[in-house]
N, C-alpha and C positions, 0 to 999 in steps of 0.2 A: 542830328536828331533821328534821322532815320537809322544809323547804326545802334543808336541806343534802343529802339523798338525792336530792331531785331535781336539785339543781344537779350533783352528781356524776354522776347519769345523764346529763345534758347533756353534761357534758365529757367523759364517755367515748364518747358517740355520735360527738360531733364529732371526736375523737381517731381512732375507728375510720374514719370517713368520709374523714379526712385521709390516713389508712395507705392506703385504697382508692384516691384520687385518685393518690399517688404511686406507689403499684406499677402503676397502669394507665399512668401516664406512662413509666415507666421500662420496661415491656413494649411500648409504643408505640415508643420510641424505639430499642429493641434490635432489634425487628422491621423496623422501616424501614431501619435500618442494614446488617442483614445483607442485605436485599432490593437495597440500593444497591450493596453490594459484590460480589453476583452479576452485576449489571447491567455492573460495570465488568471483571469477569474475562472475560465473554461478549463484549466490545467486542474487535473486532480490526479494524485500519486498512485501507483498501483497498490491494489488492496492486498494485504497479507503479507506486505515485507517486513521482516524483521531486521534487527541490527546484526543478527547472525547470518541470515540470508547475504545481506550485502557483504558482509567480512568474507564469508566462503567465495563470492563472486571475484572479489578482489585479490584474495588468495590464488585463485584458480588462474586469474590473469597474469599474476607476476611469476609464480612458482607452481608449475604443473606436478603431479605426484612422481613423476618419472627423474625430475631433477633433485639431485641431493646438494647440500651445501655443508663442507667441511668446516669445522672452526678454523682450522689453518688457512684454507682459501679466504676467509673474510678478513683475516688481519693482514 
């Protein structure tokens, strides 16, 4: 009978530990999610950027004006 009571105490303590771990995980996820939503709401893109500006920046990154590509090299 004593072994049964000890086993019940172990099962209950494991159950309570499991509840604590699950609640801590849920709390962490909700706090992390709310902070990421605030960051997204506070984000505002730079003013005055046009598609042409972005295209020019990409072109400058991949191909500077000093580089030349011959059609034969591409094939």
